[in-house]
Steps between C-alpha positions, in 0.01 A plus 500: 500500500789739580665421171179586320447829690857601412441409134177705505680802629782468238248445225289805612812724504613374156150602363462815697832655375422500122136595586628806671752587233287424194118510546465737799708791327275468200192557713662795683635633178142534361390666833794746486445586140133583570602761754297328777804419709552870570196503725544400868165320502628264231837456677301382807218300329720320250694287753169424681351388160798269447464351849120445444557339170769272647270411773231399247747280323581319828147458643236559227667428163400146480470461118868569426647341806291185468584467135875544559501274808342223291817477288763555768627220721518721808637223731831470326765754582706437192191547281430838660864620443499369149190700412626817651847460344353405156272813513810718584719353221226522242433863592877567470522336155189664361606832653792498260243535224307777663492677831116447488507127565258315731600335825148377568479313165841354567380388850191332371693326224749378758227348709358320197852370415554374857164323491582356155812338638318374818185354344614475134183690377345840505181620662366579154184667615686751714775543248257575214303741718802684619633523139167631381495749779849630410373553143170655603633726769707721263212527265262607771756747633555637142126549451463669840807722435351606160165586663656709772721673245204581280312641803800699604544651154136600480526656853136432568550507865624864499434741215550829681870569430838335481604579847193340656529213263862433607403525872215252442739265324750516786217406747400212284871394479526505881202266529628276224846485663360376831283247336787389275734440796235287676418302182868450441570355854175287488592345158874450553481411876480127443867497396583577854209333682474170317774334690457585869122483496494119449674429831429792725291428805386859528439688169606835642854369584621453124321830413696701763818327424472572120415865579796528728722339242378732224563807718860378562544446125354842417750654745807335324362539144337839538771677298463258207119498518481876497759534209308252287163647581607842395674372191180341385301814598736730311597287191227244434195699628582848377139536382200714599341448837179385331684210335676387823157510670360276226789250544466493881120469505497226241784307674319527842166375369662212300707378803198521727281320256741219440549458882136396551312175411263708264734431203411143524158586362661545164711175539812692618708452817611754753860559436787724618574759235811696399469871566770563230303306233179698586686822485643421156164393345316788659754749371474351146122533523530865628734592219249364239219711653710816543678450169826572680761229576527446866784244495758400237393208281824313567443527871153357464616214287777405745260520783262264342780248411636518868141451630455191286838357582466539870254216574664266246843554654353457846343168401820369326741615779277370780460157324880467459582607856245248629657231277849589635388494860276199443208671660236227545264421792571136489883539456682276767782755527266750643385286779789579728709802587806381315314448184341848538824678580677446166222635269454791739874585481502472124186722478648751738819504287287569190323779685838660602624472146181645355503786757854577419431500131198726556703739711777506237243562209331775705834657588597498129166652409532762778854587372372526142207703614725745687731520214206590274385761746845645527530505117156656467592766758832572324316542170255722662777710665681514166188602321429766760850634486474508119168683523645739753803577269268553206288736707811685623634526145160628381482747782841629408407535140177676601695729725749584227209557259332723742817696561551531134138623449540743787826623361320546153217688669740715689686578174168576341414744765838661480475514117144639527616772730795583285272504201265744672805719591629487138159572362461791737838638407428459134164668530666793705758540221226505240300747699804729535590483130144569406511819723819593324347448157203707590730795593688481168435797264628364161270260329784304325678460838183381668426252228850346544455474867162333453649254263770406751236466770287269275803287413583463873135397573507264212807319633356484835190325366698189404571420873797284385658462848162430667411245242831315538444491873144363447622227272779411742266460785272302288783258405567454882143451604423255219835334456344151513264587216775661292726196544229258402401722206864516373541126534168423313533769237869601461428684164311787657655841476546739793199709407284185460602383853412846634163481324436149651579630852263794465217286356555253797468793739159599351593819321272600212629590150442863569728499814758266330515749205568780752757302698681373189473849327328357193161524348216270591506371130855397558402324810240290310770416232737400783239271653431337171874427457518370853210259451684375182819430688311332789332263256140601585195450288247764432257356754768495784496769763845672501480634858375174641773308331774736633359457853538121474870524419 
């Protein structure tokens, strides 16, 4: 009896560790992604829901426990350890295909493999019912998730505004999270309660011992559990809250439904379900409704492959281990302590080797994950530095450009002031000369003075220095345009480039004629020649084309 209790404890620990590291973080990841975990009420009620569901699995979950007990030889220590070890090894191997493998499916497959070795046959009724339940449960979950997603997209429950709608969705997510935790513990509890319940004199003793053991495991594994749950929430469930609610609600209802005897009404068997498999199929269903991929297709395919491989591997590994250990109820070697000791030592050796391999594989994955995280952070830092350098360069260029523009504006003001001063001085000279001409007595002398004055005014009308300054400033302000124009059309003359600049700035033909000191007719001729050199058709707009250069 003592040997059996020790075997039960070891087997329970072997199953509890992967359950805490694989399935439990998936459930918590969905809750965290919904935002419900941020509320204190959920933080308090979630553990209570887990305890309540676990209590149901110990005391009231007769359908699943009775079904599993009917295929487990619970009076043989080696059989108990063989089942637990086989489930662990099958989960490890299928976990190499995908992180979203199924411990519960590997566990059930290991039970059937052990029973096959002991009795030489299956319980075909229970096996077919369990297999059909595993097929039907994802379909039911997918349909429920699609229905919830459709209702969430319609927002029939709250049409007032987006803020109220999101608040209502958060409240629904909190309720779904609590129900999901209870249904998860209720449905997956038999993995921990199937062994001790068969021999316990008082049902509350194994329940309390399992709860205490789980608390100890959570304490030692809390860092890994929290890291995994946030990885799932941030990477796999980076989707709207409404979609996460649909996944949680559908998974909770499906797990609760397949934990009751009601499914037998449709010729199915109550069966433990994989929360990872339900999450994957519900995400696929939600993505079809929302027309937005919620998970990568490769991840889904690998998850399905790992889910299918888990029970098959559990059955095969369990059968092989039972063959090696010669686990049979009528085996003469098991009738005395000496015959029992050798298989137990062999099995414990296999457990030690499997545990070492699991720790090694986990350490390698953790090292690779840390390396990927470091590489990702280094790339982010490099990208941030590169962006910062580009921003600094752009800021320097903008600063220089602003300084150049300010310098140009300052020079314009100075030139404008000097121009006013020059014009004033010129007008004063003209005024003085006119007064002098007015005082002249001789008509011939007065005519000569007027001719000189007209000549001076005529020269002044050309504004040659001012025009040169105007074109120089235009060249500076529109240097990019002038450079592109020269590269695209190198055969343009200086006057044609000036005309293109004036047209680009929006001057009319009348002003261009005044600025270039030519007649408006000459401007039209120059525009016609410019159109020809630019290769424009009659229907093309000259000014619009120049602005596109």
